[in-house]
KOLDREN-386869 format. One record per residue: residue in one letter; x, y, z of N, C-alpha, C, CB in turn. Coordinates in steps of 0.1 Angstrom, whole numbers, plus 2048, in hexadecimal, padded with zeros to 3 digits. Glycine has a CB too. Layout:
<atoms>
AXYZXYZXYZXYZ
...
</atoms>
This chain:
<atoms>
M274625B3B276623B49275614B4D26B62AB51
G26B60DB4626A5FFB492775F7B4525E5F9B42
R27D5FBB392895F4B352945F7B3E28C5F9B26
M295603B432A0606B4C29E5FFB592A0616B4F
R2925FDB5E28F5F5B6A2935E7B682815F6B6E
D2905E1B5C2945D3B592A35D2B5928E5CFB4C
I2AA5DCB532B95DBB522BF5DBB612BF5E6B4A
S2B95E4B692BE5E6B772BC5D9B7F2B75F1B7E
R2B05D2B7D2AE5C6B842B75BBB7F29F5C2B82
S2BA5BBB722C35B1B6C2D15B2B722C35B1B5D
V2D65BFB722E35C2B782E35BEB872E75D1B76
G2D95C2B8E2D85BFB9C2D85B0B9F2CC5C5BA3
S2D15A8B972D059AB982DD593B952C5594B8F
W2E4599B8B2F2594B872FB595B932F759BB7B
F2FC5A1B993055A3BA530059BBB13055B2BA8
D2F359ABB32EF592BBE2F2583BBD2E0594BC0
D2F157FBB02F4571BAD30356EBB12F156DB9F
R30C577BAE31A575BB131D578BC032257EBA8
L318583BC531B587BD3312581BDE31B596BD4
Q30757CBDA2FD576BE42F9580BEE30356ABEA
V2F758DBEA2F4597BF32E6595BFA2F35A5BEC
S2DC590BF32CF58DBF92D0582C032C5589BEE
R2D8578C012D956DC0B2E1573C172E1561C05
L2EB57BC152F2581C202E958AC282FE589C1B
Y2E0592C222D759AC292CD591C312CF5A3C1F
A2C8587C2B2BE57EC312C4577C3E2B8574C28
A2D1575C3D2D756EC482DC577C532E3566C43
T2DC585C512E158EC5B2D6598C5E2ED596C55
A2D65A4C582CD5AEC5B2BE5AAC592D05BBC54
G2BC5A2C4F2AE59EC4C2AA591C532AD59CC3E
H2B158CC5D2AD580C642A0582C6B2B857BC6E
T299577C6E28C578C7428D578C8328456CC6F
I284581C89284582C97275581C9B28A58FC9C
P27257DCA826457ECAD25F58CCAD263578CBB
S25358FCA924E59DCA724E5A4CB524059CCA2
R24C59DCC024C5A3CCD25A5A7CD224559ACD7
S2645A1CCB2725A5CCF2765B2CC927C59ACCA
A26E5B8CC02715C5CBA26B5CFCC526A5C7CAC
S2725CFCD026D5D7CDC2775E1CE02695CECE7
W2735EBCE827D5F5CED2865EECF7275600CF4
W2825E3CFD28B5DCD062975D6CFF2845D1D0D
Y2975D4CF12A15CDCEA2AA5D6CE229A5C3CE1
V2AA5E3CE52B25EDCDD2C05EFCE32AB5FACDC
L2C35EACEF2CF5EDCF62DB5E8CF02CE5E9D05
G2DA5DBCEA2E65D5CE42EA5DCCD72E25C6CE0
S2E15E0CCF2E55E7CC32EA5F5CC62D85E8CB9
A2E55FCCD02EA609CD42F9607CD92E160FCDF
T2FB5FDCE03095FACE53135F8CD930A5EECEE
L30E5F1CCF3165EFCC33195FDCBC30F5E6CBA
V30F605CBC311612CB531B61ACBD30461ACB5
C31B61ACCB325621CD333361BCD0321620CE2
F33460ECCE341609CCC34760ECBE3415F9CCC
V33E60ECB4343614CA7347622CA9337613C9D
L34062ACB1344638CB3352638CBA33A63FCBC
Q35462FCC436162FCCB36C62BCC1360624CD6
V36A622CB837461ECAF37862ACA6370613CA6
V36E631CA137063DC97378648C9F363642C92
T37264CCAA379657CB2386653CB737065CCBD
G388646CBB395641CC03A0642CB5394633CC5
I39C63ECA93A663FC9E3AA64EC9B3A063AC90
C3A1657C9C3A4665C9A3AD66ACA639766EC9A
L3AA666CB23B266ACBD3C1665CBD3AC666CCA
S3C2658CB83CF652CB73D9659CAD3CE644CB3
L3D3662CA53DC669C9B3E4674CA23D366FC90
T3DF678CAE3E5683CB63EB67ECC33DB68ECB8
Y3E5675CC93E9670CD73F766ACD63DF667CDD
V40066DCE040D668CE140E65FCEE418673CE2
P40F652CEC40F649CF841D649CFF40C63BCF4
A421654D0542E655D0C42B65DD1943965CD04
P431658D2442E65FD3143066ED31436659D3C
D43A673D2A43D681D2A436689D1F44C683D28
Q42E682D17427689D0C418686D0C42D686CFF
A41367CD13405678D123FC683D1740266BD1A
Y3FF689D223F7694D283F86A0D1E3FC698D36
Q4036A3D194056AFD113FD6ADD034136B2D0E
S3FD6A1CFE3F569ECF23E66A0CF43F8690CED
L3E169CD003D369FD033D06AED043CF697D0F
E3D96B5D0B3D86C3D0C3D86CACFE3E36C9D14
Y3E06C5CF53E16CACE73D46C7CE03ED6C3CE0
L3CE6BBCE23C16B8CDC3B66C2CE23BD6AACDF
N3B76C4CEF3AC6CCCF53AD6DBCF13AE6CCD04
Y3B96E1CEF3BA6EFCEE3C06F4CE13C26F4CF9
T3C56EBCD93CC6EFCCC3C56EACC03DA6EBCCD
V3C36DDCC03BC6D7CB43AE6DBCB33BD6C7CB5
S3AA6DFCA739C6E3CA53926D8CA839A6E8C96
F3896DBCB137F6D1CB63866C4CBB3766CDCAA
G3926C5CBF3996BACC63926B6CD33A76BCCC8
W38E6C1CDB3876BECE737A6B7CE53846CCCEF
F3736BACDA3666B4CD73686A5CD335F6BBCCC
L3736A2CCC376695CC837968CCD5382694CBE
R381692CDE38468BCEA377689CF238E693CF3
A36E693CF2362692CFA359687CF435A69FCFA
L358686CE735067CCE035566ECE435167DCD1
H36366CCE436865FCE836665CCF737865FCE6
D367666CFF365664D0E356661D11369671D15
W34D669D0C33F667D0E33A65AD07337673D0A
G33F657CFC33C64BCF533F63FCFE34364ACE8
S34B640D0534F635D0D345633D1935D637D13
Q34163ED1F33863ED2A32A639D2633764CD31
F32563DD1B318638D1631962AD13314640D09
M324625D0D326617D0932560ED16333615D01
I32C612D2032C60AD2C31E60AD3333760FD36
A318615D3330A616D3930160DD31305624D39
L30260DD242F9606D1B2FB5F7D1C2FA60AD0D
I3085F3D1C30B5E4D1D3075DFD2A31A5E2D1A
T3085E7D353035E3D422F45E1D423075EDD4D
L2ED5EBD3D2DE5E9D3C2DA5DED332D85F6D36
H2E25DBD282DF5D0D202E05C3D272E85D0D13
M2EB5C1D2F2ED5B5D372E15B3D412FA5B5D3E
I2DD5BED482D25BED512C55B9D4A2D05CBD58
Q2C35BFD3E2B75BBD372B75ACD332B55C4D2A
V2C35A8D2E2C4599D2B2C2590D372D2597D24
F2C7595D422C658CD4E2B758CD532CF592D5A
L2B1598D532A3598D58299591D4F29E5A6D5A
F29C591D4129358AD3829757CD36294592D2B
G2A1577D3D2A4569D3C2AA565D2F299560D3F
A2B056FD282B556CD1A2C2564D1A2B8579D13
Y2C7561D262D4559D272D054AD282DB55DD34
K2C4546D292C0538D2A2C2531D1D2B2537D2F
Y2C0524D1D2C151BD122B9521D062BC50DD15
P2BF522CFA2CC51DCF62D7528CF42CB515CE8
R2D6532CFC2DE53ECFA2E9540D052D554BCFA
E2ED535D0B2F7536D1530453CD102FA528D1B
L309538D0431553DCFF31454CCFB31A535CF3
T308550CF730655ECF4308567D012F8561CEF
W303562D0C305569D19314569D1D2FD562D24
I31B55ED1B32955ED1F331567D1732F54FD1E
V32F567D0A336570D0133357FD0433356ECF2
G326581D0832258FD0C329593D1831358FD0E
C32B58AD2233258ED2E341591D2B332582D38
V34758AD2235558DD1F35559BD1835B582D15
L34C59ED1034B5ABD093495B6D1433F5ABCFF
F3425B3D1E3405BDD2934D5C0D303355B8D33
F3555B6D333615B8D3A36C5BED303675ABD3F
C36B5BBD243745C1D1A3715D0D193735BBD0C
T3645D4D1A3605E2D1A3655E9D263515E3D19
L3655E3D3236B5E9D3E37A5EBD3C3675E0D4A
I3815E1D3638F5E2D343925EDD2B3955D5D2F
M38A5EFD2038C5FAD1738A607D1E3815F9D0C
A381608D2737E615D2E38A618D38371614D37
F38F60DD3F39A610D483A7613D4139C604D51
T3AA60CD363B660FD2F3B561DD283B9605D24
G3A9621D243A762FD1F3AA639D2A39A630D1A
Q3A6637D363A8640D413B7641D443A163CD4E
V3BE636D433CD636D463D463ED3B3D2627D46
L3CF63ED2F3D6645D243D5654D263D0641D17
R3CC659D2E3CC667D323D966BD393C066BD3A
F3DE661D413EA663D493EA670D513F6662D40
D3DF673D573DE67ED603DF679D6E3D1686D5E
Q3DC682D783DD67DD863D4672D893DB689D8F
D3C7673D843BE668D873C265BD803B066CD81
A3C765CD743CB650D6D3D7649D743CF653D5F
Y3E1651D783ED64CD7F3E9644D8B3F7657D82
W3E164AD943DE643DA13D4638D9F3D864DDAB
A3CB639D943C362ED913CB622D8D3B9631D86
L3D6624D853DF61AD813E6614D8D3E861FD77
Q3EA61DD973F0618DA33E760EDAB3F5624DAC
I3DB612DAC3D160ADB33D05FCDAC3C4611DB5
V3CE5FCD9F3CD5F0D983D95E7D993CA5F2D89
M3E55EDD993F15E5D9B3F15DFDA93FE5EED99
S3EC5E7DB33EB5E1DC13E25D5DC13E75ECDCA
I3D75D6DB93CD5CBDB93D45BFDB23C15CFDB1
I3DB5C1DA73E15B6DA03EC5AFDA93E85BBD93
G3F35B7DB13FD5B2DBA3F85A8DC44045BDDC0
R3EB5A8DC73E559FDD13E3591DCC3D85A5DD6
F3E358FDBF3E0582DBA3EC579DBA3DA583DAC
P3EB56CDB93F6563DB83FE567DAB3F2554DB7
L40B566DAC41456BDA141257AD9F411563D95
G40F581DA940C58FDA8418597DA2408595DB5
A424594DA743059BDA2432599D9343D596DA9
E43058CD8E43158AD80427591D7843157AD7D
L41A591D7D410598D764125A7D75402595D7D
L4175ADD8041B5BBD804255BED764205BFD8E
Y42F5B6D7543A5B8D6B4345B7D5D4455AED6D
L42B5ADD5B4255ACD4E41C5B8D4A41D59FD4D
V4145BDD5340B5C8D504135D5D4F4015C9D5B
Q41D5D7D584245E3D5742F5E4D4C42B5E6D64
G4335D8D4843F5D8D3F44C5DAD4643D5E2D34
G44C5D9D534585DBD5A4555DCD694605E7D55
P45F5DFD7145D5E0D804555EDD8446A5DFD87
I4555F7D7C44F604D7F445609D7445A60FD82
L43D613D78435619D6E43D622D65429621D74
G43D620D58445628D4F440628D41453624D50
S44962AD3844562BD2A44061DD25451630D21
E446612D2A441605D26433603D2A44A5FAD2B
T42F608D36422606D3B41860DD3242160BD4A
L41A61AD2F411621D2741061BD19416630D26
S41B617D1441B610D06412604D0642960DD02
R4135FCD1140B5F0D123FC5F3D134105E7D1E
F3F95FDD1B3EB601D1C3E6607D0F3E960AD28
Y3EE60ED083EA614CFB3E8608CF13F661DCF6
S3F05FECF13EE5F3CE83E15EBCEC3FA5E9CE9
L3DF5EACF93D35E3CFD3C65EBCF93D25E1D0C
H3C75F8CFB3BB601CF83B8602CE93BD60ECFE
V3C3603CE13C1606CD33C05FACCA3CC60FCCE
F3C85EFCCE3C95E3CC53C25D7CCB3D75E1CC2
V3C75D3CD73C45C5CDC3B55C4CE03CD5C2CE8
V3B15CDCE93A35CCCEE3995CFCE33A15D5CFA
P39A5D9CDB3915DBCD03905D0CC63945E8CC8
G39C5CACC339C5BECBA3945B2CC13AA5BACB7
L3965B1CCE38F5A6CD53805A9CD53945A5CE3
I37C5B5CD736E5B9CD73685B6CCA36C5C7CDB
I36F5BACBF36A5B7CB13685A8CAF3735BDCA7
A3725A0CB3370592CB236558CCBA37D58BCB6
L363591CC635858CCCF34B591CC935B591CDD
L34A59DCC433E5A2CBE33A599CB333F5B0CBA
T343595CAB34058CC9F33A57FCA434D589C97
V340579CAF33A56DCB432D570CBB344567CBF
H32B57BCC231F57ECC9313580CBF32158BCD1
L316587CB430C589CAA30957CCA2310594CA0
R313574CA0311567C9A30755FCA331E560C98
L30955FCB0301557CB92F355DCB9307557CC7
V2F156ACB82E4570CB72DC56BCAB2E557FCB8
L2E456BC9F2DE567C932DA558C932E756AC87
T2E3550C982E0541C972D753CCA22EE53AC99
R2D8542CAE2CF53DCB92C2546CBA2D653DCC6
G2C2551CB32B655ACB32B6564CBF2AA551CB4
I2AE56ECBD2AC578CC72A2573CD12A7586CC1
N2A5575CDE29C570CE828E576CE72A1573CF6
E28456DCE7276572CE627257ACF226D566CE4
Y269583CF126458BCFC25E581D0625A596CF7
P263581D1325E578D1D24F579D20266579D29
V24956ED2123A56ED25239566D31232568D19
P23156BD3C22F563D48229555D4522756BD52
G22F54BD4A22953ED4922F536D3D21B53FD46
E23753DD3423E536D2924C535D2C23B53ED1C
G25152AD3125E528D35267521D2A25F51FD41
V27351DD2E27C517D2427D508D2728A51ED25
D27A500D1E27C4F2D1F2864EED1426F4EAD1D
P2934EAD1829D4E8D0D2994DDD032AA4E3D14
E2904D4D0728C4CACFD2834CFCF22864BED05
T27B4D9CF52714DECEB2734ECCE72634DCCF1
Y27D4F3CED27E501CEB280505CDC289507CF3
E28A4FECD628D502CC8281500CBF2994F9CC3
E2794F6CC026D4F4CB82634FFCBB2674E6CBA
D262503CC825850DCCB25D51BCC525750ECDB
Y26A51DCC626F52ACC026D52BCB127E52BCC4
E26F520CAA26D520C9C25E522C99271512C96
D25551CCA024751EC9E24352DCA123F516CA8
L24A533CAB247541CAE24C54ACA224F545CBB
L257547C9C25C54EC9125354DC8526A54AC8D
K24D541C8324453FC77237547C79241530C75
K233548C8622654FC8822755EC8922054AC95
T232563C90233571C92240577C8E231574CA1
G248570C86255575C82255580C7825D569C7C
I25E58AC7A260595C7126F597C6F25A5A2C77
R27359EC642815A0C612865ABC6B2835A5C53
F2925A8C702985B2C792995C0C722A65AEC7E
F29E5C0C6629F5CCC5E2995CBC512AE5D1C5D
P28F5D3C4D28C5E0C542805DFC5E2895EAC4A
D2795D3C5F26D5D3C6626E5D4C752665C5C63
G2795CFC7B27A5CFC892855D8C8F27C5C2C8E
A28B5E0C872975E7C8B2945F6C8D2A25E6C81
D2875FAC8C284608C8D28760EC9B27660BC8A
K284606CA528760BCB329660BCB6280602CBD
D29D602CB02AC602CB22B260ECAB2B25F5CAB
V2AD612CA02B361EC992AF62ACA02AD61FC8A
I2A362BCA529F637CAD2A7639CBA290637CB0
F2A862ECC12B062ECCE2BE631CCC2AE621CD6
S2C562BCC22D362DCBF2D563CCBB2D8624CB4
S2CB642CB32CC650CB02CC659CBC2C1654CA6
L2C3655CC62C265DCD22CF65BCDA2B6658CDB
V2D5650CDA2E264ECE12ED656CDB2E663FCE1
I2EE656CCE2F865FCC72F566DCCA2F865CCB8
T2E9671CCA2E567FCCD2E9683CDB2D6682CCB
G2E7679CE52EB67CCF32FA67DCF42E6670CFB
I302675CED310676CEE315683CE831766ACE6
L30F687CDD313694CD73106A0CE030C696CC9
C30469FCE73006AACF030A6AACFC2F26A8CF4
C30C69FD0231569ED0E3236A3D0A316690D13
A32869FCFE3356A3CFA3366B2CF833969CCED
A32B6B8CF332B6C6CF032A6CECFD3206CACE6
I3226C9D0631E6D1D123296CFD1D3116CDD18
F32D6C3D203366C0D2B3456BED273326B3D31
G3476BCD1A3556BAD1535C6AED1A35D6C6D1A
P3696ACD173706A0D1B37369FD2937D69FD12
N377693D2E37B691D3C38A692D3D376683D40
G38E69DD4339D69ED463A46A3D393A3692D4A
P3B16A3D3A3BA69DD453BA6A6D513C869BD40
N3BA6A0D5D3BA6A7D6A3C76A8D703B069FD73
G3D06B0D6B3DD6B2D703E76A7D6C3DC6B4D7F
P3F36AAD693FD69FD653FF696D7140A6A5D61
A40368AD6E40667FD78412684D80408672D71
D410684D8D41A688D9641B67FDA2418697D9B
P425676DA242766CDAD429673DBB431662DAA
T42E67FDBB431686DC842468ADCF43A692DC5
L41968ADC940C68EDCF406682DD5403695DC5
I40B67EDE1406672DE73F9674DEE41066CDF1
H3F6681DF23E9684DF93E0689DEE3EB68EE05
T3DC681DE53D3685DDA3C667DDDB3DA682DCC
T3BC682DD53AF67BDD53AA678DC63A4683DDC
P3B166FDC03AD66CDB239F665DB13B8664DAA
R399666DA638C65FDA538C658D97380668DA6
P38764BD97386645D8A37A64AD83385635D8C
D378646D7636C649D6F360642D7536D646D60
F354646D71348642D79346633D7A33C648D73
Y34A62CD7034861DD70351616D7A34A618D62
F35B61CD7F363616D8936261CD97372616D85
L358626D9835762CDA5352623DB034D638DA4
S349619DAC344610DB634F607DBC33A606DB0
M358602DB43645FADB936D603DC236B5F4DAE
F36F60FDBD377619DC437261BDD3378626DBD
A36561DDD335F620DE035F613DE9351625DDF
A35C608DE335C5FBDEA3695F8DF13585EFDE1
F3745FADEA3815F8DF0384602DFB38C5F7DE6
A37F60EDF9382619E0337A616E1037E627DFD
L36E611E0F36660EE1A369601E2135760EE17
M36F5F8E1A3725EBE1F37D5EBE2A3765E2E13
P37A5E3E353855E2E3F3925DCE383815D8E4A
P39D5E1E3C3AA5DDE363AC5CEE353B55E3E3D
Y3A85C7E403AB5B8E403A35B1E363A85B3E4E
M3985B7E303905B0E263955B2E183825B5E27
E39E5BCE153A15C0E083A75B4E003AB5CBE08
S3B15AEE043B75A3DFD3AD598DFB3C459EE04
F3A5594E0539C589E0439158DDF9394587E11
V38C599DF838259CDEE38859CDE037C5AADF2
I3955A2DDF39B5A3DD239E595DCD3A85ABDD3
V3A458CDD53A9580DD039F575DCF3B557BDD9
Y394576DD738B56BDD837C570DD338A565DE5
V37757ADDA36957EDD7367583DC9365589DE1
L37058CDC436E591DB636F586DAC37859BDB3
P37957DDAC379572DA236D569DA338556ADA4
V368566DAF35C55EDB1350564DAB35A55ADBF
A34F571DAD343579DA8343579D98343587DAD
I34F57AD9235057AD8434D56CD7E35E57ED7F
V352562D8534F554D81340551D8135654AD89
L339556D8C32B554D8E32355BD83326559D9B
L328567D7F32256ED74322566D6732857BD71
F32D55FD6432E557D5832654AD5933C553D55
L323545D6631C539D6830D53BD68321532D74
V308547D672FA549D682F2540D5F2F7558D65
P2F553ED522ED536D492ED527D4E2F2537D3B
F2F7523D552F7515D592F1513D67305510D5A
I2EF51ED6F2E951DD7C2D951DD792ED529D85
S2D5525D702C7526D6D2C5525D5D2C0533D72
N2C3519D582C3517D4A2B6515D442CC50BD47
K2AC513D4C29E511D46294517D4F29C502D44
G287516D4B27C51BD54278529D4F28151BD62
E27152FD5826B53CD56275547D51263541D62
K271550D4827955BD44274569D4927A55BD35
H26756AD4A261577D4E26557BD5C252576D4D
P269588D5D26E58DD6A26458BD7627259CD69
S25758CD7224D58AD7D24D57CD8323F58ED77
R252573D7B252565D80260561D8624F55BD75
R26956BD86277569D8B27A575D95281569D80
P273575DA0275580DAA283581DB026B580DB5
G289575DB1297574DB62A157CDAD29B566DB8
S29F57ADA02A8581D972A6590D972A657CD89
V29A594D992975A2D9929D5A9DA62885A5D99
I29B5A2DB12A05A7DBE2AF5A8DBE29B59EDCA
L2B559DDB82C459DDB72C95A9DAF2C9590DB1
T2C25ABDA32C75B6D9B2C55C3DA12BE5B6D8E
V2BA5C5DA82B75D2DAF2C25D4DBA2A95D3DB5
M2C55CADC22CE5CBDCD2DC5CFDC72CF5BFDD5
V2E05C8DBD2EE5CADB72EF5D8DB22F15C0DAC
M2E55DCDAA2E55EADA42E55F5DAF2DA5EBD9A
M2DC5F3DB92DC5FDDC32E95FEDCB2D05FADCD
T2EF5F3DCD2FC5F3DD43075FADCC3015E4DD7
L3075F7DBF3105FEDB630E60DDB53105F8DA8
V301611DB42FE61FDB3302626DC02EF621DB1
V2FF621DCC302627DD9311628DDA2FC61FDE4
L31861DDD732761EDD832D628DCE32D610DD5
A327629DC232C633DB832A641DBE325632DAB
I31E644DC431C651DCA326654DD530D652DCF
Q32964ADDD33364CDE834064EDE2333640DF1
G344647DD8351649DD1352656DCB35363EDC7
L34765CDC7348669DC034A675DCA33B66CDB8
S345673DD734567EDE034E67DDEC33767FDE5
S355672DEE35D670DFA36C672DF635B662E00
P37367ADFF38167DDFC38A672E0138568AE03
W389666DFB39265BDFF39F65BDF838B64EDFC
S3A9656DFE3B6654DF93B7648DF03C1653E03
P3BF648DE53C063CDDD3C7630DE33C7640DD0
H3CD632DEF3D5627DF53CC61CDF93DE62DE00
M3D0610DF73CA604DFC3D25FFE083C85F9DF1
N3CC5FEE143D45FDE203D25EFE263D1607E29
A3D15E5E1F3CF5D8E253DB5D3E2D3CC5CDE1A
W3E75D8E2A3F35D4E303F75DDE3B3FE5D2E26
S3F05E8E3E3F45F1E483F65EBE563EA5FDE49
A3EE5E2E5A3EE5DCE673F85D0E683E15D8E6B
V3FF5CDE5E4085C1E5E4145C6E6640D5BDE50
P4175C0E724235C4E7A4305C1E744225BEE88
V43A5C8E784485C5E7444C5B9E7C4515D1E77
Q4525AFE744565A3E7B4615A5E8545B599E70
P46159DE9046A59FE9B47959FE96468594EA5
E47C597E8C48A596E8848F5A3E8248C58BE7F
F4865ACE7E48A5B9E7848B5C4E834815BDE6E
V4875C2E8F4885CCE994905C8EA547A5D0E9E
K4935BBEA649C5B6EB14AA5BCEB049C5A7EB1
G4AE5C2EBB4BC5C7EBC4BE5D5EB54C55BEEB6
R4B35DBEB14B45E8EAA4B65F3EB44A85EAEA0
T4BC5FEEAF4BE60AEB84B0611EB94C9613EB2
P4AF61AEC34A3622EC449F62AEB74A462CECF
L4A9630EB04A7637EA44A162DE994B363EE9F
E4A7621E984A3618E8E495613E914AC60CE8D
L491612E9E48460DEA2479618E9E48360AEB1
V47D625E9F474630E9B47262FE8C47A63DE9F
G47D62BE8547B62AE7647261EE73489627E70
A472613E7A469608E7845B60DE7A46C5FDE81
S458615E8444B61AE87446623E7C44A621E95
I44F62BE7644C634E6B44862CE5F45763EE68
L44F621E5D44C618E5243E613E5245660CE52
Q439611E5F42B60DE60421618E5F429606E6E
E424623E6641B62EE67418635E59420639E70
K422635E5142163CE4441C632E3942F642E3F
Q417627E3D41161DE3441A618E29404623E2E
C427617E2C431612E2342E603E2043F614E28
R4285FCE2A4265EEE2841B5EBE1E4225E8E36
N4135F5E1B4095F2E1040F5EFE034005FFE0F
C41B5F4E004225F2DF442E5E8DF54265FFDED
H4345E9E014405E1E0343E5D6E0E44C5EAE08
S4445CBE0B4435C0E154515BEE1C4405B2E0E
L4505B7E2745C5B4E2F45D5A5E2F45D5BAE3D
A46659FE28467590E2845A58AE2346B58AE36
G453590E1A44758AE1443A58FE1B44857CE14
A43B595E2642F59AE2D42C5A9E2A430597E3C
G4225ACE2341F5B9E1F41B5BBE1142B5C2E22
G41A5C7E0C4155CADFE41F5C4DF44135D8DFC
K41A5C2DE84225BCDDD4255C7DD241B5B0DD7
R4215D3DD54225DDDCB4315E1DC841A5EADCF
G4385E3DD34475E6DD24505DBDD644A5F2DDB
P45D5DDDD54665D2DD84665CFDE74745D5DD4
D46A5C2DEB46B5BEDF84765C6DFF46D5AFDF9
L4745CBE0B47E5D3E124875CBE1B4775DDE1A
A4855BEE1B48D5B5E2449C5B6E214895A7E24
D4A05B9E154AE5BAE114B15C7E0A4B25AEE08
V4A95D2E0D4AB5DEE064B85E4E094A05E8E0B
A4BE5E2E144CB5E8E174D65E2E0E4CF5E6E26
T4D45D7E084DE5D1DFF4DD5D7DF14DD5C2DFE
R4D25DEDEE4D05E4DE14D35F3DE14C25E1DDD
L4D15FADEC4D2608DEC4DB60DDF74C460FDED
T4E3617DF44EC61DDFF4E3626E074F8624DF9
Y4EA62CE114E3635E1A4DE641E124EC63AE25
D4E7647E0A4E3653E024D864FDF84EF659DFB
Q4D8643DF24CE63FDE94C163EDEF4D2633DE2
L4C1638DFC4B4636E034AE644E064B762EE10
V4B764DE0B4B165BE0E4AB661E014BD664E13
R4B2660DF64AD666DEA4A065FDE54B8665DDF
Q49F652DE749364BDE348764FDEB49563CDE4
V489651DF947F655E0147A663DFE483654E10
L48466CDFC48067ADFA47B67DDEC48D682DFC
Q481677DE247D67ADD4474670DCE48967CDCC
G473664DD346C659DCD472654DC045E65EDC9
G46B64DDB9471647DAC46963BDA8480644DAE
G468639D9B46062ED96452630D9A466621D9C
N44C626DA243F627DA643D62DDB4438619DA7
M449630DBA448634DC8446643DC9455630DD0
P43C648DD043B657DD244665DDD942E65ADD9
A44866ADD8452671DDF44D676DED45767EDD7
Y454672DF844F676E05457681E0B451669E0E
G45F689E03466694E0845E69FE0F46E69ADFD
K4526A0E0A4496ABE0F4406A5E1B4406B0E04
H441699E1E438693E2743F68CE33430688E20
L44C68DE33454688E3E45E693E4345C67BE3A
E45F694E5046869DE56477697E554656A1E65
P4816A0E5548F69AE54492690E5F4986A5E56
P48E692E6C490687E7548967AE7248C68BE83
E47D67BE6C47666FE6847E667E5D468672E64
V48366FE5348A669E48497662E4D48E674E3E
S49E669E574AA663E5C4A7656E644B166DE66
A49C656E6B498649E7349463EE6948D64CE7D
L48C642E5F488638E55494632E4E47E63EE4B
V49D63AE494A8635E424B162DE4B4B0640E3B
A4B3631E574BB629E614B561BE624BB631E6F
F4A861AE634A260DE644A4605E5749360EE68
L4A260BE4C4A3604E3F4B25FFE3D49F60DE33
R4BB607E424CA602E414CD5F6E494D360EE45
T4C45F2E524C65E5E594C05D9E524C05E6E67
L4B95DBE474B25D0E414BB5CAE364A55D6E3A
Y4C25C0E3A4CA5B8E314CD5ABE374D85BFE2D
P4CF5A0E304D1593E354DE592E3E4D2588E2A
K4DF589E474EA588E504F7585E494E857EE5B
H4F657DE3E502579E37506583E2C4FF56CE30
E50058FE2C504599E225065A6E2A4F959BE17
S50C5B0E2250F5BDE285065C7E2151E5C1E27
A5045D2E284FC5DDE225035E3E174F85E7E2D
A4FC5E8E0D5025EFE025095FCE064F75F2DF7
R514600E0051B60CE03520613DF7527609E0D
N52461FDF952A627DEE538622DEB52A636DF1
S53B61DDDF548617DDC553621DDD547611DCE
A55062EDDC55A638DDD55F63BDEB555646DD8
Q558635DF555B637E0356162AE0854F63BE0C
P56B62AE1157161EE17567617E2057D621E1F
P56760AE2155D603E29560605E3855E5F4E26
V556605E40557606E4E5555F9E5454C610E54
P55F5F4E5D55D5E7E635515E6E6B56A5E3E6C
R54A5DAE6A53E5D8E715415D5E805365CCE6B
</atoms>
């Protein structure tokens, strides 16, 4: 036995000398951490990483069956739910894994903020973590779009309306959609984002994030009265490691392993008990009076826009949201030193409680209120005088219908109005009378069908008004098979 043991050690030493496994272990899993950092408060990051690994594995399995085409995406999910053995369970694992991952990364960011772990010298660690947080949200939203059910379709419509408010909104819409309307190019782009682009970006950012954790160290458990002084912090941290340092694995990782096991168990139980989310009916643009709901992590935003006065929508979207995101990234530079313990930073605690309570209350409202997906910031924009001057009574009725039916939310008149659809100032040069009637009744592209929601006289009045919308130096479009009528 002793000789065999010696031979094994010799072989192991030979491989270790070539592969440097022991040095790799010492620089990664075996790196030294403060003993007090082996706490239950520090298990959220590793659990989030475990959820991401689960998402990658289940996502690869789902991609073998899912078809990213508008006419087959819904059917492929139905096939997974009811035909493939345990296909429903695989979808449920992926869905619940996503929800757990977002919840955990949110809690992880809150813990980092409250413990002051973003302060010197870990500013870049916080910034990379924030990018990872937003990448996770993008992963969740693109995953919802891939269901391409009624909720996904209208959620995508709302996001396109948001994008249209920004400068260069038309160009951004074309880039995101892959064309002027929602179609196969749109779904293909979101599939590529969800399966290739965003996961690859997350893996790259995770590599940088873990590298920063290894090089700058894990934040020590905050103690009241012990603040951060950039001039002496690194020396103090090294002294702390020499006095109380332990190896992360196996000495300090027991709580991480236990908590990650509980998280996986929770995902398995939720998947088995509640099953997958949707699909909730195939996407149908003709159902304009629908009440779609986003997944839980977007309910707060959904409710906020529904409760918000229309005149505030564009201001909040274009200015408030970007400023809030920038401030989130600037946190390490706004407060870079000083106390870390929450008891010595009551302002941070109060801010966190207020933000989380607001999000929870909005999420509850978004879950229970029958709000329409339409964003109506442009409903009150009046029709410009040049478009109603000299019009007949029937055409004026059509102009009022254009306002009452919230057409201005998606369409503008000479640049005033929504950016979702084409400008109507010259619509009569593009579509004939019959084409306008058919577009209003049947819809097309991103436009819902209004045949079930407008009476025939209303359609006649609306189209009569639309036929007057063309520049003075041009004529209205006409059927080439019919002789022109002198103006």
